[in-house]
N, C-alpha and C positions, 0 to 999 in steps of 0.2 A: 500648679500642684494637682489640680483635678485631672488634667490630661495625663499626668504620669500614672495616676491610679487607674484611669481608663485604659491606658496602654498595658499596664500590668494585668488587669482583668482580661483584656482582649487576648493577650498571649497565653494566659493560664487556661481560659475556657474556649477560646476561638481556635486554638491549634491542637485540639485533641484528635489524635490519629484514629482513635476508636470510632469516631463519628463518621468517618469516611467509608463509603460503600464502594468497593471496587467491582467493576463489571469486567468479565473476561472479554478481551478484544479478539474477535475472530476475523482474520484477514481472508478475503476472497481470493482464490487463485484463478487466474485467467490463462487461457491457452493461446499461443501465437505460433502459427506455422510459418517457417521461413525456408527458402530454398538455398541449399548450400552445395558445396562441391560433390557431396555424396548423396544428393537428393533432398527431398523434403523432410524437415525435422520439426517436431512440435516442442516448443519451449513453454514451460510453466513459469508464470511471473505473478507478482503481487500488484504490479502496475496495471491500471485500467488501459486497455489498448485503444479505447475511443478517446482518451484524454492524453494522447501520446504525441510527442514531437515528431516521431517518425512518419506519422500519417500526413504531416504537412510538408516535410522536407524531402521525403522519398527514402531517407536512410533511417531505418529503425534502430534505435539503441535500446536494448533490452537487458535488464539485470534479472537473471533467472532466480528461482527459489533456492538454488544451490550457490548463489552469489557469483555466477559466471557472467561475463559481459559478452553480448552477442550484437554484432553490427551487420545488418543486411539491408538490401534495398528491395528485395522481393519477398514481402511478408504479408500475411493477412490474419485477422482475428478468427479464431475458431469458436463457434457457438456450440457449447455442449448441451446435450439433452437435459431439460429441466431448468436451464438458465436463460431461456429465451425472453422471459418477462422480467428479469431482474435488472 
């Protein structure tokens, strides 16, 4: 009986949505340059290029910020000014 009262109090006071503080999530955008049939193209992505499967297998699989899939084997990460120490 006591556990039922405890559960009711937990749901009433523990699940108050006004107590939650939401922080805006800022996604970092990375640049990856790949060579294609028309020359070198820089793709913007949310995925960290240093934690990427493409660097290990040779075939880079990139989902761009516009949700386009890019598959290439001649790519490298572009370090933009101001992001060297991040």
